C-alpha positions in Angstrom: 41.3 94.4 -55.2 42.7 96.7 -52.6 45.4 99.3 -53.3 48.9 98.3 -52.2 51.2 100.6 -50.3 53.3 101.5 -53.3 50.2 102.6 -55.3 48.9 104.6 -52.4 52.2 106.3 -51.9 52.4 107.2 -55.6 48.9 108.7 -55.6 49.6 110.6 -52.3 52.8 112.0 -53.7 51.1 113.2 -56.9 48.1 114.9 -55.3 49.5 116.1 -51.9 49.4 119.8 -51.1 52.7 119.5 -49.2 55.0 116.9 -47.8 53.4 114.3 -45.5 49.9 115.4 -46.6 47.6 112.3 -46.7 44.3 113.7 -45.5 43.5 116.6 -47.9 40.4 116.4 -50.0 42.4 116.0 -53.2 44.3 113.0 -52.0 41.2 111.3 -50.6 39.3 111.9 -53.9 42.3 110.5 -55.9 42.5 107.4 -53.7 38.7 106.8 -53.9 38.9 107.2 -57.7 41.5 104.5 -57.9 39.5 102.2 -55.7 36.4 102.8 -57.8 38.3 102.0 -61.0 39.6 98.7 -59.5 36.1 97.8 -58.3 34.6 98.6 -61.7 36.9 96.3 -63.5 36.2 93.6 -60.9 32.5 93.9 -61.4 32.8 93.7 -65.1 34.4 90.3 -64.7 32.1 89.2 -61.8 28.6 90.7 -62.5 26.9 88.7 -59.7 29.1 90.1 -56.9 26.4 92.1 -55.3 28.3 92.9 -52.1 31.1 94.5 -54.0 28.5 96.4 -56.1 27.1 97.9 -52.8 30.6 98.8 -51.7 31.2 100.5 -55.1 28.0 102.6 -54.8 29.1 103.7 -51.3 32.5 104.7 -52.6 30.9 106.7 -55.4 28.6 108.5 -53.0 31.5 109.3 -50.7 33.6 110.7 -53.6 30.6 112.7 -54.8 30.2 114.3 -51.4 33.9 115.1 -51.1 33.9 116.6 -54.6 30.9 118.8 -53.7 32.8 120.0 -50.6 35.9 120.8 -52.6 33.9 122.6 -55.3 32.3 124.9 -52.8 35.6 125.5 -50.9 38.1 126.0 -53.7 36.8 125.8 -57.3 40.3 126.2 -58.9 41.6 123.1 -57.1 38.4 121.3 -57.9 38.6 122.0 -61.7 42.3 121.0 -61.7 41.6 117.7 -59.9 38.7 116.9 -62.3 40.9 117.4 -65.3 43.8 115.3 -63.9 41.5 112.4 -62.9 39.4 112.6 -66.1 36.2 112.9 -64.2 32.9 114.3 -65.5 31.7 117.6 -64.2 28.2 118.9 -64.4 
């Protein structure tokens, strides 16, 4: 269920602002989105896994807060990220 190192490195390379950037909001949102996708598919196969469901809800809330921060800080980067990750925007 967890992301392996190769997947993380690929996502970081795609969304990093510069070389060795792993902590920017864009990278963190992209990593959270991938984890949310994996947990969603897991929960479709295992509907009674309530602890994973709680973890999923926490990840969604964390991503929502980070996206709100990015939207207020730099709207152009936010809109680009939303289109690349195929996320909904209010």
